[in-house]
C-alpha positions in Angstrom: -11.7 22.7 -1.1 -12.3 20.0 1.3 -12.5 20.8 5.3 -9.2 20.1 6.6 -11.6 18.7 10.0 -12.8 15.9 8.2 -10.8 13.4 8.7 -12.7 10.9 6.5 -10.7 12.9 4.0 -7.2 12.4 5.5 -6.0 10.0 2.4 -2.6 10.9 4.1 -2.9 8.9 7.4 -4.7 6.1 4.8 -2.4 5.9 2.7 0.6 5.5 4.9 -1.1 3.5 7.5 -1.3 1.1 4.5 1.8 1.4 2.9 3.8 1.2 6.1 2.4 -0.6 9.0 3.3 2.9 10.9 -0.5 3.7 12.3 -0.8 7.7 12.2 -2.6 9.2 14.9 -5.7 10.6 13.8 -5.1 14.4 12.5 -8.3 16.1 15.1 -5.8 14.9 18.0 -2.6 16.1 17.2 -3.1 19.0 19.2 -4.7 17.7 21.9 -2.0 17.6 24.3 -0.3 20.5 23.1 -1.8 23.6 23.9 -1.5 26.3 26.4 -3.5 27.9 28.6 -7.3 28.2 28.3 -7.1 25.5 25.5 -5.0 27.9 23.1 -3.1 25.2 20.9 0.6 25.4 20.0 1.2 28.3 22.4 1.1 29.8 25.8 -0.1 33.3 25.7 0.9 35.7 29.3 -0.3 39.3 29.5 1.9 42.1 31.2 1.0 45.9 32.4 3.6 47.8 31.6 2.2 50.9 32.7 0.1 54.0 32.2 -1.3 56.3 30.6 2.6 58.0 30.8 4.7 57.4 27.8 7.4 55.2 28.3 10.1 55.4 25.7 11.0 52.1 23.7 7.6 50.2 24.9 7.1 49.9 21.1 10.8 49.5 19.4 11.4 45.8 21.5 8.8 43.3 20.3 8.8 40.2 18.3 10.9 36.9 17.9 13.1 36.1 21.2 12.7 39.8 23.1 11.8 40.2 26.4 13.1 36.4 27.8 10.2 34.8 26.0 9.8 32.8 21.9 7.5 36.3 21.0 5.9 39.8 22.6 3.4 42.0 20.9 3.0 45.3 22.7 -0.9 46.6 22.5 -2.5 49.5 24.1 -5.7 49.5 25.4 -7.9 52.0 27.5 -9.2 51.8 31.1 -12.6 50.1 30.3 -11.2 48.0 27.9 -13.9 49.1 25.6 -13.8 47.7 22.0 -15.1 51.0 20.4 -12.5 53.8 21.8 -13.2 57.3 20.9 -10.3 60.1 20.1 -8.8 61.1 23.4 -9.2 58.5 25.6 -6.5 57.8 27.9 -4.2 54.4 26.5 -2.6 52.0 28.8 0.8 49.7 28.3 0.5 46.0 27.9 2.5 43.0 26.4 1.4 40.1 25.1 4.4 37.2 25.9 3.9 34.2 24.1 5.9 30.6 24.6 5.6 28.7 21.7 5.4 25.5 23.3 7.0 23.1 20.7 10.1 25.2 19.7 13.2 25.8 21.2 15.4 27.1 18.6 17.0 30.7 18.4 15.5 31.2 15.1 12.1 31.6 13.9 10.0 28.6 12.8 10.4 26.9 9.8 10.2 23.9 7.4 13.7 23.3 8.1 13.2 22.5 11.7 12.3 18.9 13.3 10.2 19.4 16.6 11.4 17.6 18.9 9.6 14.7 20.7 9.6 15.2 24.4 7.0 16.2 27.5 7.3 19.0 29.3 5.9 20.6 32.6 6.7 24.3 33.5 7.2 25.1 36.4 6.2 28.5 35.5 3.8 28.5 32.8 -0.4 28.0 34.4 -2.9 26.6 32.7 -5.6 28.9 33.1 -6.0 32.9 32.6 -4.1 35.5 30.6 -2.3 37.0 33.8 -0.2 33.5 34.4 -1.8 33.5 37.6 -4.9 31.1 37.9 -4.8 27.2 37.2 -1.8 24.5 37.4 1.6 23.9 36.3 1.2 23.7 32.1 1.9 19.9 30.9 2.4 19.3 27.2 3.6 16.8 24.8 4.4 16.9 20.9 4.4 13.2 20.3 1.2 13.0 18.4 2.0 15.8 16.4 5.8 14.8 15.5 4.6 11.3 15.0 2.4 12.2 12.3 5.0 14.7 10.6 8.1 13.0 10.7 7.2 9.8 11.8 5.4 9.3 8.7 8.8 10.5 6.3 10.5 8.1 8.2 8.3 5.4 7.7 8.1 6.4 4.2 11.7 6.0 4.0 12.2 2.8 5.7 9.6 1.1 3.0 11.6 2.8 -0.2 14.7 1.5 0.8 16.5 -1.9 1.2 15.3 -4.3 2.4 11.6 -2.8 1.2 10.4 -3.6 4.6 8.8 -1.8 8.3 9.1 -5.2 10.2 11.1 -3.9 13.5 10.3 -0.6 12.4 10.1 2.3 15.2 9.9 5.6 15.3 9.2 8.1 18.2 9.1 5.8 20.1 5.6 3.7 18.7 6.8 0.3 16.5 5.0 -1.0 13.5 3.1 -4.2 14.9 4.2 -7.8 13.9 0.6 -8.1 12.9 0.8 -4.6 10.5 4.1 -4.3 9.2 5.0 -4.5 5.3 7.3 -6.2 3.7 7.6 -5.9 -0.3 9.4 -8.9 -0.8 7.0 -11.2 0.6 5.3 -10.3 -2.7 8.7 -11.8 -4.5 8.4 -15.1 -2.5 4.6 -15.6 -3.3 5.5 -14.5 -6.7 8.7 -17.1 -6.9 6.1 -20.0 -5.6 4.3 -19.7 -8.6 6.8 -20.1 -10.5 7.9 -23.0 -8.7 4.2 -24.5 -9.4 4.5 -24.1 -12.8 7.8 -25.8 -13.2 6.8 -28.5 -11.0 3.7 -29.0 -13.7 6.1 -28.2 -16.5 8.6 -31.2 -15.4 6.1 -33.6 -14.3 3.9 -33.1 -17.7 7.1 -33.9 -19.2 7.8 -36.8 -17.1 4.2 -38.5 -16.8 3.9 -37.8 -21.0 7.4 -39.6 -21.1 5.6 -42.3 -18.9 2.1 -42.4 -21.3 3.9 -41.8 -24.5 7.2 -44.6 -24.3 7.1 -46.7 -21.3 3.6 -47.9 -21.4 2.2 -46.4 -25.0 0.6 -48.1 -27.5 1.3 -51.4 -28.0 3.2 -52.1 -24.4 1.3 -55.7 -23.9 2.3 -55.4 -20.5 -0.2 -53.1 -19.4 -2.8 -55.3 -20.9 -5.7 -56.0 -19.0 -8.4 -53.8 -16.6 -7.1 -52.5 -13.4 -3.6 -51.9 -15.4 -5.5 -50.4 -18.5 -7.3 -47.9 -15.9 -3.4 -47.0 -14.5 -2.6 -46.1 -17.9 -5.0 -43.7 -18.5 -5.1 -41.9 -15.5 -1.3 -41.9 -16.4 -2.6 -39.8 -19.6 -4.7 -37.9 -18.0 -2.3 -36.8 -15.6 0.1 -35.9 -18.5 -2.9 -34.0 -20.2 -3.4 -31.9 -17.1 0.1 -31.2 -15.7 0.4 -29.8 -19.4 -3.1 -27.8 -19.3 -2.1 -26.5 -15.4 1.4 -25.1 -16.8 -0.1 -23.6 -19.5 -3.2 -21.8 -17.5 -0.5 -20.5 -15.0 1.4 -19.1 -17.2 -1.6 -17.4 -19.1 -1.5 -15.2 -22.0 2.0 -13.8 -22.7 3.2 -17.2 -21.6 7.0 -16.4 -22.9 7.4 -13.3 -20.7 8.4 -11.7 -17.9 8.5 -9.2 -14.8 11.3 -8.2 -12.4 10.6 -7.8 -8.9 11.6 -4.9 -6.6 14.7 -6.8 -5.5 15.7 -8.1 -8.9 13.9 -11.8 -9.3 12.5 -12.1 -12.8 9.7 -14.2 -12.9 7.5 -15.4 -15.8 4.1 -17.3 -14.6 1.0 -14.9 -15.1 0.2 -15.0 -11.4 4.4 -14.2 -10.3 4.6 -11.0 -13.5 1.3 -10.0 -11.5 2.6 -9.9 -8.2 5.5 -8.3 -9.6 3.4 -5.2 -11.1 1.9 -4.7 -7.7 4.8 -4.8 -6.1 6.3 -2.2 -8.0 3.2 0.1 -7.7 3.2 -0.6 -4.0 7.0 0.8 -4.0 6.1 3.3 -6.6 3.4 4.9 -4.4 5.2 5.1 -1.4 8.1 7.4 -2.8 5.6 9.3 -4.7 4.7 9.7 -0.8 8.1 10.5 0.3 8.8 13.1 -2.6 5.1 14.8 -1.5 6.4 15.1 1.7 9.6 16.4 0.7 7.5 18.8 -1.2 5.4 20.0 1.7 8.4 20.5 3.9 8.3 23.8 3.7 4.9 24.3 5.6 5.2 21.0 7.6 5.6 23.0 11.0 2.3 24.3 12.2 4.6 26.7 14.2 5.0 28.4 11.4 1.8 29.1 10.8 1.1 30.6 13.5 4.5 33.0 13.6 3.4 34.5 10.0 -0.2 35.3 11.7 1.6 37.0 14.9 3.8 38.6 12.5 1.1 40.2 10.5 -0.9 40.9 13.8 1.9 42.6 15.3 2.9 44.5 12.3 -1.0 45.4 11.9 -0.6 47.1 14.8 1.2 50.4 13.5 -1.5 51.0 11.4 -4.3 49.9 14.0 -3.2 51.4 17.4 0.5 52.6 17.4 0.4 55.7 14.7 -3.7 56.1 15.7 -2.1 57.5 19.3 -1.0 61.0 19.8 0.8 62.7 23.3 -1.3 64.9 25.1 0.9 67.0 28.1 -0.8 67.7 31.2 -0.2 69.8 34.1 -0.5 68.8 37.3 -1.9 72.2 38.8 -0.3 74.3 41.7 2.6 76.8 42.3 5.0 73.8 41.3 3.1 72.2 38.4 4.9 69.3 36.9 4.1 68.4 33.3 2.9 64.9 32.3 2.9 63.3 28.8 -0.1 60.6 28.4 -0.7 58.6 25.7 -4.2 59.1 24.3 -6.2 57.6 21.1 -7.1 59.2 17.8 -9.5 58.8 15.2 -9.1 55.1 14.1 -7.6 53.3 17.4 -8.9 50.0 17.5 -9.4 48.0 20.6 -8.5 44.4 18.8 -6.1 42.8 17.2 -6.4 42.4 13.3 -4.5 39.9 10.8 -4.8 39.8 7.4 -7.9 42.3 7.1 -10.0 40.1 9.4 -10.5 41.0 13.3 -9.9 38.3 15.9 -11.1 40.3 18.9 -9.5 42.4 21.5 -5.8 41.7 22.6 -7.0 41.3 26.7 -8.9 38.2 25.9 -7.8 34.9 25.9 -10.3 34.3 23.1 -8.2 36.6 20.5 -5.8 34.7 21.3 -6.9 31.4 21.0 -9.4 32.2 17.6 -5.7 33.1 16.5 -4.1 29.6 16.9 -6.9 27.7 15.8 -6.7 29.8 12.3 -2.9 28.6 12.4 -3.6 25.1 13.5 -6.8 25.5 10.4 -4.0 26.8 7.8 -1.4 24.2 9.0 -4.1 21.1 8.4 -5.0 22.8 4.8 -1.8 22.7 3.9 -1.6 18.8 5.2 -4.8 18.2 2.8 -3.6 20.6 -0.4 -0.5 18.8 -0.3 -0.4 15.3 1.8 -3.8 14.4 1.3 -4.2 15.1 -2.1 -0.9 12.7 -2.8 -2.4 9.7 -0.5 -5.5 9.8 -2.3 -3.7 9.4 -5.6 -1.8 7.0 -4.0 -4.9 4.9 -2.8 -6.6 4.9 -6.3 -3.5 3.4 -8.1 -2.7 1.0 -5.2 -6.7 -0.2 -5.4 -5.9 0.0 -9.6 -2.5 -2.4 -9.7 -4.7 -4.6 -7.1 -8.1 -5.0 -9.4 -5.5 -5.5 -12.4 -3.5 -8.5 -10.0 -6.7 -10.1 -9.1 -7.7 -11.1 -13.0 -4.7 -13.3 -13.3 -6.1 -15.2 -10.2 -9.9 -15.0 -11.3 -9.7 -18.1 -13.8 -10.0 -21.3 -12.0 -7.6 -24.1 -12.8 -9.6 -26.6 -14.9 -8.3 -30.1 -16.5 -7.4 -30.5 -19.6 -8.8 -34.3 -19.1 -12.0 -33.9 -17.0 -13.4 -37.5 -17.4 -14.2 -39.1 -13.8 -12.5 -42.4 -12.9 -15.6 -43.9 -13.5 -15.8 -43.0 -17.0 -12.0 -44.0 -16.9 -13.5 -47.5 -15.6 -15.7 -48.3 -18.0 -13.7 -47.0 -20.6 -11.1 -49.8 -20.0 -13.4 -52.3 -19.1 -15.2 -51.6 -22.7 -11.8 -51.5 -24.5 -11.0 -54.8 -22.6 -14.2 -56.4 -24.0 -13.6 -55.3 -27.1 -9.9 -56.5 -27.3 -11.4 -60.1 -26.0 -14.0 -60.2 -28.7 -11.1 -59.4 -31.1 -8.6 -62.3 -29.8 -11.7 -64.7 -29.7 -13.0 -63.7 -33.2 -9.4 -63.9 -34.6 -8.9 -67.0 -32.8 -11.9 -68.8 -34.3 -10.8 -67.1 -37.5 -7.4 -68.8 -37.3 -9.0 -72.0 -36.0 -11.2 -72.1 -39.3 -8.6 -71.2 -41.7 -6.6 -74.1 -39.8 -9.0 -77.0 -40.3 -9.6 -75.6 -44.2 -6.2 -75.9 -44.9 -5.8 -79.7 -43.2 -9.0 -80.3 -45.2 -7.8 -79.0 -48.6 -4.4 -80.8 -48.0 -6.1 -84.3 -46.8 -7.9 -84.0 -49.8 -4.8 -83.2 -51.9 -2.8 -86.3 -50.3 -6.0 -88.6 -51.3 -5.9 -87.2 -54.7 -2.6 -87.7 -54.7 -2.6 -91.2 -53.4 -5.8 -92.3 -56.3 -3.5 -90.9 -59.0 -0.4 -92.5 -57.7 -2.9 -96.2 -57.6 -4.1 -95.4 -61.1 -0.6 -94.5 -62.3 0.4 -98.4 -60.2 -2.1 -100.3 -62.3 -1.7 -98.4 -65.7 1.6 -99.4 -65.2 1.2 -102.8 -64.4 -1.3 -103.2 -67.0 1.1 -101.9 -69.6 3.3 -104.5 -68.0 1.1 -107.5 -68.3 0.3 -106.3 -71.8 3.7 -106.1 -72.9 4.7 -109.2 -71.5 2.3 -110.7 -73.5 2.9 -109.1 -76.8 6.2 -110.4 -76.4 5.4 -114.5 -75.5 3.3 -114.3 -78.4 6.2 -113.1 -80.5 8.2 -116.1 -79.2 5.9 -118.5 -80.3 
């Protein structure tokens, strides 16, 4: 079992500080300002000699809670020499311990249903030294550290688990949450929405720039020829691809998935979903801590632990003292003798306070009462350790796991889908331009050659046609002359 005094194990404080920003005092300091005389935590003890050794009726009948005008009284016997070992037949004297519970003002015995008030007090009657209330100075005490730890923690957890899920401006038992420390779970929502806006920007921009790339300045658009224009065209293409890639990377695996934040906002990008998951874990753990406090409530009042120990001590005195006494009747002697009934010890009488079988010392010594109060505090702290610090440790582990899981959504750097540098794009554009120029020149040369070839062919055809026409004309002329000559011959 963990040592409750080891504040390194105060995971309750760590978890509450982390989840709310309401900084709890160190557990080891809770009772520094809540001490009575002689450094006794939680109570002031004043001893009163009632008399003796004569028997007094009613001495033992009135004791316990709210008796003799104080919070708690315990009657006890002791021999005149206050020795630890008491032999049978010793005369016993009557004493009463008057105990003031420093943090209690209620009529009923302390319980977990109490809410210890936050106050500072200086007593005009109680002294801070000695057991007879005659030494030292006026007693001062303050409950603030204790009530902040017990009730402030609960109220801070309640604050963070309810709308608007923030401890900004929260103040409890006089202590505010500093502006640098407050927790606002809705900031996770705002951050998640910001990532979704970035993704939407990239998606919308990818669509817009993609339209420029494919429609407005796409293939076959001669208006974007030339080196500078070509470089710009390639940049637009690069931008369109990268915007699309950025959106895909931010959406991550399960890009069609969504998550809902604690304040009801649906988010879709991978970082946004991770933030929503972490936010949900924080809220769930805060609620678990609040529930743990409610389960611990019955043990929350350290005065109850002290009360139970004092009850056990008082009732045990029946076995160790009250039932180990007898009445001895003694005559004063002489002709007018008087008879006195003295209380004397019998076998088994113990001049000490025993609780659950353990001796804490003689009731006349303040070290005894301090040991009892210290043990009550230790038991209360063990209760804190078992109930609250255990829950706090679990919360811290779960929160750590949630943030480690969320980190994975931010681990991968956003990379370019088209990572070509401008120099490469420029070189490619220049090469494309030279290639196009060469192709154009080749096409022009080919066209010129074809034109010359066609013209030469046409000239040859024309000359051929003219030659044929000349031959035909000459033939016709010859035929004509031949015909005329024949006709002339026939006439003759």
